[in-house]
PDB file of N, H, CA, C and O in Angstrom:
ATOM      1  N   UNK A   1       0.844  -1.169   0.000  1.00  0.00           N
ATOM      2  CA  UNK A   1       0.000   0.000   0.000  1.00  0.00           C
ATOM      3  C   UNK A   1       0.894   1.238   0.000  1.00  0.00           C
ATOM      4  O   UNK A   1       1.885   1.301   0.728  1.00  0.00           O
ATOM      5  N   UNK A   2       0.537   2.204  -0.812  1.00  0.00           N
ATOM      6  H   UNK A   2      -0.268   2.152  -1.403  1.00  0.00           H
ATOM      7  CA  UNK A   2       1.318   3.433  -0.898  1.00  0.00           C
ATOM      8  C   UNK A   2       0.633   4.544  -0.099  1.00  0.00           C
ATOM      9  O   UNK A   2      -0.518   4.396   0.309  1.00  0.00           O
ATOM     10  N   UNK A   3       1.335   5.648   0.123  1.00  0.00           N
ATOM     11  H   UNK A   3       2.271   5.768  -0.209  1.00  0.00           H
ATOM     12  CA  UNK A   3       0.711   6.788   0.785  1.00  0.00           C
ATOM     13  C   UNK A   3      -0.498   7.322   0.007  1.00  0.00           C
ATOM     14  O   UNK A   3      -1.394   7.928   0.596  1.00  0.00           O
ATOM     15  N   UNK A   4      -0.526   7.100  -1.305  1.00  0.00           N
ATOM     16  H   UNK A   4       0.202   6.608  -1.783  1.00  0.00           H
ATOM     17  CA  UNK A   4      -1.667   7.557  -2.106  1.00  0.00           C
ATOM     18  C   UNK A   4      -2.962   6.901  -1.632  1.00  0.00           C
ATOM     19  O   UNK A   4      -4.011   7.543  -1.593  1.00  0.00           O
ATOM     20  N   UNK A   5      -2.883   5.641  -1.277  1.00  0.00           N
ATOM     21  H   UNK A   5      -2.031   5.120  -1.308  1.00  0.00           H
ATOM     22  CA  UNK A   5      -4.075   4.924  -0.808  1.00  0.00           C
ATOM     23  C   UNK A   5      -4.582   5.536   0.497  1.00  0.00           C
ATOM     24  O   UNK A   5      -5.782   5.760   0.654  1.00  0.00           O
ATOM     25  N   UNK A   6      -3.680   5.803   1.422  1.00  0.00           N
ATOM     26  H   UNK A   6      -2.705   5.621   1.294  1.00  0.00           H
ATOM     27  CA  UNK A   6      -4.080   6.438   2.683  1.00  0.00           C
ATOM     28  C   UNK A   6      -4.657   7.821   2.437  1.00  0.00           C
ATOM     29  O   UNK A   6      -5.652   8.201   3.054  1.00  0.00           O
ATOM     30  N   UNK A   7      -4.033   8.580   1.534  1.00  0.00           N
ATOM     31  H   UNK A   7      -3.225   8.271   1.033  1.00  0.00           H
ATOM     32  CA  UNK A   7      -4.528   9.910   1.206  1.00  0.00           C
ATOM     33  C   UNK A   7      -5.909   9.866   0.578  1.00  0.00           C
ATOM     34  O   UNK A   7      -6.763  10.701   0.877  1.00  0.00           O
ATOM     35  N   UNK A   8      -6.123   8.906  -0.277  1.00  0.00           N
ATOM     36  H   UNK A   8      -5.430   8.228  -0.520  1.00  0.00           H
ATOM     37  CA  UNK A   8      -7.444   8.763  -0.906  1.00  0.00           C
ATOM     38  C   UNK A   8      -8.491   8.346   0.124  1.00  0.00           C
ATOM     39  O   UNK A   8      -9.652   8.745   0.030  1.00  0.00           O
ATOM     40  N   UNK A   9      -8.089   7.557   1.089  1.00  0.00           N
ATOM     41  H   UNK A   9      -7.146   7.233   1.165  1.00  0.00           H
ATOM     42  CA  UNK A   9      -9.013   7.190   2.168  1.00  0.00           C
ATOM     43  C   UNK A   9      -9.418   8.428   2.961  1.00  0.00           C
ATOM     44  O   UNK A   9     -10.597   8.631   3.252  1.00  0.00           O
ATOM     45  N   UNK A  10      -8.438   9.248   3.306  1.00  0.00           N
ATOM     46  H   UNK A  10      -7.481   9.083   3.070  1.00  0.00           H
ATOM     47  CA  UNK A  10      -8.716  10.473   4.056  1.00  0.00           C
ATOM     48  C   UNK A  10      -9.609  11.408   3.246  1.00  0.00           C
ATOM     49  O   UNK A  10     -10.575  11.957   3.776  1.00  0.00           O
ATOM     50  N   UNK A  11      -9.292  11.591   1.966  1.00  0.00           N
ATOM     51  H   UNK A  11      -8.507  11.144   1.535  1.00  0.00           H
ATOM     52  CA  UNK A  11     -10.099  12.473   1.114  1.00  0.00           C
ATOM     53  C   UNK A  11     -11.529  11.957   0.981  1.00  0.00           C
ATOM     54  O   UNK A  11     -12.476  12.743   1.008  1.00  0.00           O
ATOM     55  N   UNK A  12     -11.691  10.655   0.838  1.00  0.00           N
ATOM     56  H   UNK A  12     -10.922  10.016   0.816  1.00  0.00           H
ATOM     57  CA  UNK A  12     -13.035  10.078   0.723  1.00  0.00           C
ATOM     58  C   UNK A  12     -13.832  10.273   2.002  1.00  0.00           C
ATOM     59  O   UNK A  12     -15.014  10.616   1.963  1.00  0.00           O
ATOM     60  N   UNK A  13     -13.184  10.054   3.124  1.00  0.00           N
ATOM     61  H   UNK A  13     -12.224   9.776   3.156  1.00  0.00           H
ATOM     62  CA  UNK A  13     -13.870  10.243   4.401  1.00  0.00           C
ATOM     63  C   UNK A  13     -14.227  11.715   4.617  1.00  0.00           C
ATOM     64  O   UNK A  13     -15.309  12.030   5.113  1.00  0.00           O
ATOM     65  N   UNK A  14     -13.315  12.610   4.244  1.00  0.00           N
ATOM     66  H   UNK A  14     -12.436  12.354   3.841  1.00  0.00           H
ATOM     67  CA  UNK A  14     -13.567  14.043   4.422  1.00  0.00           C
ATOM     68  C   UNK A  14     -14.737  14.523   3.569  1.00  0.00           C
ATOM     69  O   UNK A  14     -15.441  15.461   3.945  1.00  0.00           O
ATOM     70  N   UNK A  15     -14.943  13.884   2.429  1.00  0.00           N
ATOM     71  H   UNK A  15     -14.372  13.122   2.123  1.00  0.00           H
ATOM     72  CA  UNK A  15     -16.031  14.289   1.532  1.00  0.00           C
ATOM     73  C   UNK A  15     -17.364  13.622   1.873  1.00  0.00           C
ATOM     74  O   UNK A  15     -18.388  13.952   1.275  1.00  0.00           O
ATOM     75  N   UNK A  16     -17.364  12.705   2.810  1.00  0.00           N
ATOM     76  H   UNK A  16     -16.532  12.437   3.296  1.00  0.00           H
ATOM     77  CA  UNK A  16     -18.580  11.971   3.168  1.00  0.00           C
ATOM     78  C   UNK A  16     -19.489  12.852   4.024  1.00  0.00           C
ATOM     79  O   UNK A  16     -19.087  13.263   5.113  1.00  0.00           O
ATOM     80  N   UNK A  17     -20.699  13.152   3.561  1.00  0.00           N
ATOM     81  H   UNK A  17     -21.025  12.819   2.677  1.00  0.00           H
ATOM     82  CA  UNK A  17     -21.595  13.987   4.358  1.00  0.00           C
ATOM     83  C   UNK A  17     -22.069  13.291   5.642  1.00  0.00           C
ATOM     84  O   UNK A  17     -22.571  13.947   6.554  1.00  0.00           O
ATOM     85  N   UNK A  18     -21.911  11.972   5.712  1.00  0.00           N
ATOM     86  H   UNK A  18     -21.504  11.438   4.971  1.00  0.00           H
ATOM     87  CA  UNK A  18     -22.317  11.218   6.899  1.00  0.00           C
ATOM     88  C   UNK A  18     -21.102  10.791   7.726  1.00  0.00           C
ATOM     89  O   UNK A  18     -21.126   9.751   8.383  1.00  0.00           O
ATOM     90  N   UNK A  19     -20.037  11.603   7.688  1.00  0.00           N
ATOM     91  H   UNK A  19     -20.017  12.449   7.155  1.00  0.00           H
ATOM     92  CA  UNK A  19     -18.785  11.260   8.362  1.00  0.00           C
ATOM     93  C   UNK A  19     -18.962  11.038   9.866  1.00  0.00           C
ATOM     94  O   UNK A  19     -18.229  10.246  10.458  1.00  0.00           O
ATOM     95  N   UNK A  20     -19.901  11.707  10.476  1.00  0.00           N
ATOM     96  H   UNK A  20     -20.497  12.350   9.994  1.00  0.00           H
ATOM     97  CA  UNK A  20     -20.077  11.560  11.921  1.00  0.00           C
ATOM     98  C   UNK A  20     -20.441  10.125  12.313  1.00  0.00           C
ATOM     99  O   UNK A  20     -20.227   9.733  13.460  1.00  0.00           O
ATOM    100  N   UNK A  21     -20.976   9.350  11.399  1.00  0.00           N
ATOM    101  H   UNK A  21     -21.149   9.669  10.467  1.00  0.00           H
ATOM    102  CA  UNK A  21     -21.299   7.947  11.690  1.00  0.00           C
ATOM    103  C   UNK A  21     -20.032   7.108  11.856  1.00  0.00           C
ATOM    104  O   UNK A  21     -20.088   5.996  12.380  1.00  0.00           O
ATOM    105  N   UNK A  22     -18.894   7.636  11.412  1.00  0.00           N
ATOM    106  H   UNK A  22     -18.848   8.539  10.986  1.00  0.00           H
ATOM    107  CA  UNK A  22     -17.641   6.884  11.480  1.00  0.00           C
ATOM    108  C   UNK A  22     -16.686   7.417  12.553  1.00  0.00           C
ATOM    109  O   UNK A  22     -15.581   6.895  12.698  1.00  0.00           O
ATOM    110  N   UNK A  23     -17.075   8.410  13.281  1.00  0.00           N
ATOM    111  H   UNK A  23     -17.973   8.834  13.164  1.00  0.00           H
ATOM    112  CA  UNK A  23     -16.175   8.988  14.275  1.00  0.00           C
ATOM    113  C   UNK A  23     -16.021   8.053  15.473  1.00  0.00           C
ATOM    114  O   UNK A  23     -16.900   7.247  15.780  1.00  0.00           O
ATOM    115  N   UNK A  24     -14.885   8.188  16.130  1.00  0.00           N
ATOM    116  H   UNK A  24     -14.171   8.842  15.881  1.00  0.00           H
ATOM    117  CA  UNK A  24     -14.627   7.412  17.331  1.00  0.00           C
ATOM    118  C   UNK A  24     -14.192   5.988  17.069  1.00  0.00           C
ATOM    119  O   UNK A  24     -14.180   5.169  17.988  1.00  0.00           O
ATOM    120  N   UNK A  25     -13.832   5.671  15.827  1.00  0.00           N
ATOM    121  H   UNK A  25     -13.843   6.336  15.080  1.00  0.00           H
ATOM    122  CA  UNK A  25     -13.396   4.314  15.493  1.00  0.00           C
ATOM    123  C   UNK A  25     -12.073   4.361  14.747  1.00  0.00           C
ATOM    124  O   UNK A  25     -11.733   5.359  14.111  1.00  0.00           O
ATOM    125  N   UNK A  26     -11.343   3.277  14.836  1.00  0.00           N
ATOM    126  H   UNK A  26     -11.618   2.466  15.353  1.00  0.00           H
ATOM    127  CA  UNK A  26     -10.143   3.118  14.010  1.00  0.00           C
ATOM    128  C   UNK A  26     -10.580   2.452  12.718  1.00  0.00           C
ATOM    129  O   UNK A  26     -11.256   1.423  12.744  1.00  0.00           O
ATOM    130  N   UNK A  27     -10.201   3.029  11.598  1.00  0.00           N
ATOM    131  H   UNK A  27      -9.652   3.865  11.577  1.00  0.00           H
ATOM    132  CA  UNK A  27     -10.581   2.473  10.301  1.00  0.00           C
ATOM    133  C   UNK A  27      -9.333   2.042   9.544  1.00  0.00           C
ATOM    134  O   UNK A  27      -8.316   2.735   9.571  1.00  0.00           O
ATOM    135  N   UNK A  28      -9.407   0.920   8.882  1.00  0.00           N
ATOM    136  H   UNK A  28     -10.234   0.358   8.860  1.00  0.00           H
ATOM    137  CA  UNK A  28      -8.341   0.473   7.994  1.00  0.00           C
ATOM    138  C   UNK A  28      -8.738   0.854   6.573  1.00  0.00           C
ATOM    139  O   UNK A  28      -9.922   1.042   6.296  1.00  0.00           O
ATOM    140  N   UNK A  29      -7.775   0.971   5.677  1.00  0.00           N
ATOM    141  H   UNK A  29      -6.812   0.818   5.903  1.00  0.00           H
ATOM    142  CA  UNK A  29      -8.094   1.426   4.326  1.00  0.00           C
ATOM    143  C   UNK A  29      -8.980   0.462   3.569  1.00  0.00           C
ATOM    144  O   UNK A  29      -9.736   0.900   2.701  1.00  0.00           O
ATOM    145  N   UNK A  30      -8.928  -0.831   3.852  1.00  0.00           N
ATOM    146  H   UNK A  30      -8.314  -1.187   4.557  1.00  0.00           H
ATOM    147  CA  UNK A  30      -9.714  -1.776   3.054  1.00  0.00           C
ATOM    148  C   UNK A  30     -11.208  -1.599   3.234  1.00  0.00           C
ATOM    149  O   UNK A  30     -11.962  -1.940   2.323  1.00  0.00           O
ATOM    150  N   UNK A  31     -11.674  -1.083   4.361  1.00  0.00           N
ATOM    151  H   UNK A  31     -11.061  -0.806   5.101  1.00  0.00           H
ATOM    152  CA  UNK A  31     -13.102  -0.811   4.522  1.00  0.00           C
ATOM    153  C   UNK A  31     -13.558   0.380   3.699  1.00  0.00           C
ATOM    154  O   UNK A  31     -14.498   0.260   2.914  1.00  0.00           O
ATOM    155  N   UNK A  32     -12.910   1.529   3.865  1.00  0.00           N
ATOM    156  H   UNK A  32     -12.147   1.626   4.503  1.00  0.00           H
ATOM    157  CA  UNK A  32     -13.314   2.694   3.076  1.00  0.00           C
ATOM    158  C   UNK A  32     -13.166   2.519   1.568  1.00  0.00           C
ATOM    159  O   UNK A  32     -14.010   3.012   0.820  1.00  0.00           O
ATOM    160  N   UNK A  33     -12.124   1.836   1.092  1.00  0.00           N
ATOM    161  H   UNK A  33     -11.438   1.435   1.700  1.00  0.00           H
ATOM    162  CA  UNK A  33     -12.041   1.728  -0.374  1.00  0.00           C
ATOM    163  C   UNK A  33     -13.133   0.838  -0.925  1.00  0.00           C
ATOM    164  O   UNK A  33     -13.570   1.030  -2.060  1.00  0.00           O
ATOM    165  N   UNK A  34     -13.584  -0.127  -0.151  1.00  0.00           N
ATOM    166  H   UNK A  34     -13.230  -0.284   0.771  1.00  0.00           H
ATOM    167  CA  UNK A  34     -14.717  -0.933  -0.606  1.00  0.00           C
ATOM    168  C   UNK A  34     -15.984  -0.079  -0.644  1.00  0.00           C
ATOM    169  O   UNK A  34     -16.799  -0.205  -1.558  1.00  0.00           O
ATOM    170  N   UNK A  35     -16.139   0.781   0.341  1.00  0.00           N
ATOM    171  H   UNK A  35     -15.476   0.884   1.083  1.00  0.00           H
ATOM    172  CA  UNK A  35     -17.326   1.632   0.414  1.00  0.00           C
ATOM    173  C   UNK A  35     -17.285   2.763  -0.613  1.00  0.00           C
ATOM    174  O   UNK A  35     -18.289   3.041  -1.269  1.00  0.00           O
ATOM    175  N   UNK A  36     -16.128   3.417  -0.756  1.00  0.00           N
ATOM    176  H   UNK A  36     -15.312   3.192  -0.223  1.00  0.00           H
ATOM    177  CA  UNK A  36     -16.032   4.601  -1.609  1.00  0.00           C
ATOM    178  C   UNK A  36     -15.487   4.315  -3.006  1.00  0.00           C
ATOM    179  O   UNK A  36     -15.623   5.153  -3.898  1.00  0.00           O
ATOM    180  N   UNK A  37     -14.879   3.158  -3.214  1.00  0.00           N
ATOM    181  H   UNK A  37     -14.769   2.478  -2.489  1.00  0.00           H
ATOM    182  CA  UNK A  37     -14.430   2.762  -4.540  1.00  0.00           C
ATOM    183  C   UNK A  37     -13.097   3.324  -5.006  1.00  0.00           C
ATOM    184  O   UNK A  37     -12.803   3.251  -6.200  1.00  0.00           O
ATOM    185  N   UNK A  38     -12.277   3.879  -4.123  1.00  0.00           N
ATOM    186  H   UNK A  38     -12.516   3.938  -3.154  1.00  0.00           H
ATOM    187  CA  UNK A  38     -10.980   4.378  -4.569  1.00  0.00           C
ATOM    188  C   UNK A  38      -9.964   3.236  -4.635  1.00  0.00           C
ATOM    189  O   UNK A  38     -10.195   2.152  -4.098  1.00  0.00           O
ATOM    190  N   UNK A  39      -8.851   3.493  -5.293  1.00  0.00           N
ATOM    191  H   UNK A  39      -8.664   4.373  -5.729  1.00  0.00           H
ATOM    192  CA  UNK A  39      -7.789   2.496  -5.441  1.00  0.00           C
ATOM    193  C   UNK A  39      -6.460   3.089  -5.010  1.00  0.00           C
ATOM    194  O   UNK A  39      -6.341   4.294  -4.786  1.00  0.00           O
ATOM    195  N   UNK A  40      -5.469   2.226  -4.898  1.00  0.00           N
ATOM    196  H   UNK A  40      -5.565   1.247  -5.079  1.00  0.00           H
ATOM    197  CA  UNK A  40      -4.103   2.653  -4.645  1.00  0.00           C
ATOM    198  C   UNK A  40      -3.542   3.237  -5.948  1.00  0.00           C
ATOM    199  O   UNK A  40      -4.213   3.202  -6.980  1.00  0.00           O
ATOM    200  N   UNK A  41      -2.343   3.762  -5.906  1.00  0.00           N
ATOM    201  H   UNK A  41      -1.799   3.791  -5.068  1.00  0.00           H
ATOM    202  CA  UNK A  41      -1.737   4.405  -7.077  1.00  0.00           C
ATOM    203  C   UNK A  41      -1.613   3.467  -8.273  1.00  0.00           C
ATOM    204  O   UNK A  41      -1.644   3.914  -9.419  1.00  0.00           O
ATOM    205  N   UNK A  42      -1.474   2.173  -8.014  1.00  0.00           N
ATOM    206  H   UNK A  42      -1.449   1.809  -7.082  1.00  0.00           H
ATOM    207  CA  UNK A  42      -1.326   1.209  -9.112  1.00  0.00           C
ATOM    208  C   UNK A  42      -2.656   0.595  -9.550  1.00  0.00           C
ATOM    209  O   UNK A  42      -2.671  -0.326 -10.367  1.00  0.00           O
ATOM    210  N   UNK A  43      -3.763   1.093  -9.016  1.00  0.00           N
ATOM    211  H   UNK A  43      -3.751   1.841  -8.352  1.00  0.00           H
ATOM    212  CA  UNK A  43      -5.079   0.601  -9.400  1.00  0.00           C
ATOM    213  C   UNK A  43      -5.598  -0.557  -8.573  1.00  0.00           C
ATOM    214  O   UNK A  43      -6.728  -1.001  -8.778  1.00  0.00           O
ATOM    215  N   UNK A  44      -4.793  -1.059  -7.637  1.00  0.00           N
ATOM    216  H   UNK A  44      -3.875  -0.698  -7.470  1.00  0.00           H
ATOM    217  CA  UNK A  44      -5.226  -2.177  -6.805  1.00  0.00           C
ATOM    218  C   UNK A  44      -5.959  -1.673  -5.563  1.00  0.00           C
ATOM    219  O   UNK A  44      -5.932  -0.486  -5.238  1.00  0.00           O
ATOM    220  N   UNK A  45      -6.607  -2.600  -4.891  1.00  0.00           N
ATOM    221  H   UNK A  45      -6.629  -3.564  -5.155  1.00  0.00           H
ATOM    222  CA  UNK A  45      -7.250  -2.323  -3.616  1.00  0.00           C
ATOM    223  C   UNK A  45      -6.694  -3.321  -2.597  1.00  0.00           C
ATOM    224  O   UNK A  45      -7.322  -4.344  -2.326  1.00  0.00           O
ATOM    225  N   UNK A  46      -5.515  -3.025  -2.029  1.00  0.00           N
ATOM    226  H   UNK A  46      -5.005  -2.194  -2.249  1.00  0.00           H
ATOM    227  CA  UNK A  46      -4.889  -3.953  -1.092  1.00  0.00           C
ATOM    228  C   UNK A  46      -5.815  -4.238   0.092  1.00  0.00           C
ATOM    229  O   UNK A  46      -6.370  -3.320   0.696  1.00  0.00           O
ATOM    230  N   UNK A  47      -5.969  -5.501   0.406  1.00  0.00           N
ATOM    231  H   UNK A  47      -5.518  -6.246  -0.085  1.00  0.00           H
ATOM    232  CA  UNK A  47      -6.881  -5.904   1.482  1.00  0.00           C
ATOM    233  C   UNK A  47      -6.104  -6.750   2.478  1.00  0.00           C
ATOM    234  O   UNK A  47      -6.001  -7.967   2.324  1.00  0.00           O
ATOM    235  N   UNK A  48      -5.556  -6.099   3.502  1.00  0.00           N
ATOM    236  H   UNK A  48      -5.640  -5.110   3.627  1.00  0.00           H
ATOM    237  CA  UNK A  48      -4.746  -6.813   4.478  1.00  0.00           C
ATOM    238  C   UNK A  48      -5.558  -7.859   5.230  1.00  0.00           C
ATOM    239  O   UNK A  48      -5.033  -8.925   5.553  1.00  0.00           O
ATOM    240  N   UNK A  49      -6.811  -7.582   5.513  1.00  0.00           N
ATOM    241  H   UNK A  49      -7.238  -6.717   5.250  1.00  0.00           H
ATOM    242  CA  UNK A  49      -7.641  -8.552   6.230  1.00  0.00           C
ATOM    243  C   UNK A  49      -7.792  -9.838   5.416  1.00  0.00           C
ATOM    244  O   UNK A  49      -7.730 -10.931   5.979  1.00  0.00           O
ATOM    245  N   UNK A  50      -7.987  -9.726   4.108  1.00  0.00           N
ATOM    246  H   UNK A  50      -8.037  -8.838   3.650  1.00  0.00           H
ATOM    247  CA  UNK A  50      -8.090 -10.914   3.261  1.00  0.00           C
ATOM    248  C   UNK A  50      -6.756 -11.647   3.200  1.00  0.00           C
ATOM    249  O   UNK A  50      -6.718 -12.877   3.238  1.00  0.00           O
ATOM    250  N   UNK A  51      -5.666 -10.898   3.105  1.00  0.00           N
ATOM    251  H   UNK A  51      -5.697  -9.899   3.074  1.00  0.00           H
ATOM    252  CA  UNK A  51      -4.334 -11.508   3.106  1.00  0.00           C
ATOM    253  C   UNK A  51      -4.105 -12.267   4.410  1.00  0.00           C
ATOM    254  O   UNK A  51      -3.615 -13.396   4.397  1.00  0.00           O
ATOM    255  N   UNK A  52      -4.455 -11.655   5.518  1.00  0.00           N
ATOM    256  H   UNK A  52      -4.853 -10.738   5.529  1.00  0.00           H
ATOM    257  CA  UNK A  52      -4.294 -12.302   6.825  1.00  0.00           C
ATOM    258  C   UNK A  52      -5.108 -13.591   6.880  1.00  0.00           C
ATOM    259  O   UNK A  52      -4.593 -14.639   7.269  1.00  0.00           O
ATOM    260  N   UNK A  53      -6.370 -13.512   6.491  1.00  0.00           N
ATOM    261  H   UNK A  53      -6.788 -12.660   6.175  1.00  0.00           H
ATOM    262  CA  UNK A  53      -7.250 -14.687   6.553  1.00  0.00           C
ATOM    263  C   UNK A  53      -6.713 -15.828   5.692  1.00  0.00           C
ATOM    264  O   UNK A  53      -6.780 -16.990   6.093  1.00  0.00           O
ATOM    265  N   UNK A  54      -6.191 -15.512   4.534  1.00  0.00           N
ATOM    266  H   UNK A  54      -6.137 -14.568   4.209  1.00  0.00           H
ATOM    267  CA  UNK A  54      -5.718 -16.537   3.607  1.00  0.00           C
ATOM    268  C   UNK A  54      -4.365 -17.112   4.006  1.00  0.00           C
ATOM    269  O   UNK A  54      -4.142 -18.315   3.868  1.00  0.00           O
ATOM    270  N   UNK A  55      -3.462 -16.273   4.498  1.00  0.00           N
ATOM    271  H   UNK A  55      -3.643 -15.296   4.610  1.00  0.00           H
ATOM    272  CA  UNK A  55      -2.079 -16.694   4.679  1.00  0.00           C
ATOM    273  C   UNK A  55      -1.585 -16.782   6.116  1.00  0.00           C
ATOM    274  O   UNK A  55      -0.615 -17.493   6.378  1.00  0.00           O
ATOM    275  N   UNK A  56      -2.208 -16.096   7.041  1.00  0.00           N
ATOM    276  H   UNK A  56      -2.996 -15.519   6.828  1.00  0.00           H
ATOM    277  CA  UNK A  56      -1.639 -15.993   8.385  1.00  0.00           C
ATOM    278  C   UNK A  56      -2.571 -16.436   9.511  1.00  0.00           C
ATOM    279  O   UNK A  56      -2.117 -16.714  10.621  1.00  0.00           O
ATOM    280  N   UNK A  57      -3.860 -16.502   9.229  1.00  0.00           N
ATOM    281  H   UNK A  57      -4.229 -16.276   8.327  1.00  0.00           H
ATOM    282  CA  UNK A  57      -4.834 -16.775  10.283  1.00  0.00           C
ATOM    283  C   UNK A  57      -4.578 -18.114  10.981  1.00  0.00           C
ATOM    284  O   UNK A  57      -4.676 -18.204  12.205  1.00  0.00           O
ATOM    285  N   UNK A  58      -4.255 -19.135  10.219  1.00  0.00           N
ATOM    286  H   UNK A  58      -4.175 -19.062   9.225  1.00  0.00           H
ATOM    287  CA  UNK A  58      -4.040 -20.457  10.808  1.00  0.00           C
ATOM    288  C   UNK A  58      -2.901 -20.430  11.827  1.00  0.00           C
ATOM    289  O   UNK A  58      -2.977 -21.078  12.871  1.00  0.00           O
ATOM    290  N   UNK A  59      -1.864 -19.689  11.522  1.00  0.00           N
ATOM    291  H   UNK A  59      -1.802 -19.162  10.674  1.00  0.00           H
ATOM    292  CA  UNK A  59      -0.702 -19.626  12.411  1.00  0.00           C
ATOM    293  C   UNK A  59      -0.899 -18.649  13.562  1.00  0.00           C
ATOM    294  O   UNK A  59      -0.450 -18.913  14.677  1.00  0.00           O
ATOM    295  N   UNK A  60      -1.563 -17.522  13.308  1.00  0.00           N
ATOM    296  H   UNK A  60      -1.928 -17.308  12.402  1.00  0.00           H
ATOM    297  CA  UNK A  60      -1.623 -16.450  14.300  1.00  0.00           C
ATOM    298  C   UNK A  60      -3.003 -16.141  14.861  1.00  0.00           C
ATOM    299  O   UNK A  60      -3.130 -15.236  15.686  1.00  0.00           O
ATOM    300  N   UNK A  61      -4.033 -16.852  14.450  1.00  0.00           N
ATOM    301  H   UNK A  61      -3.930 -17.588  13.780  1.00  0.00           H
ATOM    302  CA  UNK A  61      -5.418 -16.637  14.860  1.00  0.00           C
ATOM    303  C   UNK A  61      -6.061 -15.517  14.032  1.00  0.00           C
ATOM    304  O   UNK A  61      -5.354 -14.746  13.383  1.00  0.00           O
ATOM    305  N   UNK A  62      -7.378 -15.426  14.052  1.00  0.00           N
ATOM    306  H   UNK A  62      -7.952 -16.053  14.579  1.00  0.00           H
ATOM    307  CA  UNK A  62      -8.072 -14.384  13.265  1.00  0.00           C
ATOM    308  C   UNK A  62      -7.761 -12.972  13.776  1.00  0.00           C
ATOM    309  O   UNK A  62      -7.437 -12.765  14.945  1.00  0.00           O
ATOM    310  N   UNK A  63      -7.872 -12.022  12.861  1.00  0.00           N
ATOM    311  H   UNK A  63      -8.135 -12.190  11.911  1.00  0.00           H
ATOM    312  CA  UNK A  63      -7.779 -10.623  13.274  1.00  0.00           C
ATOM    313  C   UNK A  63      -8.954 -10.294  14.156  1.00  0.00           C
ATOM    314  O   UNK A  63     -10.023 -10.884  14.005  1.00  0.00           O
ATOM    315  N   UNK A  64      -8.782  -9.376  15.064  1.00  0.00           N
ATOM    316  H   UNK A  64      -7.913  -8.897  15.187  1.00  0.00           H
ATOM    317  CA  UNK A  64      -9.898  -8.931  15.893  1.00  0.00           C
ATOM    318  C   UNK A  64     -10.805  -7.986  15.135  1.00  0.00           C
ATOM    319  O   UNK A  64     -10.453  -7.516  14.053  1.00  0.00           O
ATOM    320  N   UNK A  65     -11.953  -7.708  15.686  1.00  0.00           N
ATOM    321  H   UNK A  65     -12.239  -8.090  16.565  1.00  0.00           H
ATOM    322  CA  UNK A  65     -12.860  -6.738  15.095  1.00  0.00           C
ATOM    323  C   UNK A  65     -12.255  -5.347  15.174  1.00  0.00           C
ATOM    324  O   UNK A  65     -11.536  -5.041  16.126  1.00  0.00           O
ATOM    325  N   UNK A  66     -12.538  -4.484  14.176  1.00  0.00           N
ATOM    326  H   UNK A  66     -13.122  -4.732  13.403  1.00  0.00           H
ATOM    327  CA  UNK A  66     -12.059  -3.099  14.258  1.00  0.00           C
ATOM    328  C   UNK A  66     -12.618  -2.413  15.511  1.00  0.00           C
ATOM    329  O   UNK A  66     -13.687  -2.765  16.011  1.00  0.00           O
ATOM    330  N   UNK A  67     -11.875  -1.439  15.993  1.00  0.00           N
ATOM    331  H   UNK A  67     -11.007  -1.153  15.587  1.00  0.00           H
ATOM    332  CA  UNK A  67     -12.325  -0.696  17.179  1.00  0.00           C
ATOM    333  C   UNK A  67     -13.516   0.157  16.878  1.00  0.00           C
ATOM    334  O   UNK A  67     -14.022   0.847  17.763  1.00  0.00           O
TER     335      UNK A  67
END
């Protein structure tokens, strides 16, 4: 994931008229890009949660729920 992806997440959240529904929580980029449809600089939508589930969950247990 590049800084462009994080920046696009911030810009998408800032433009959301219902932003107050998301306050007080920690958000990862894979949730907002699915909701808002932005991509990373190379056109991908990196999904760490999916990567974890596929490659690391068996060894390290499932990721916890977002805060």
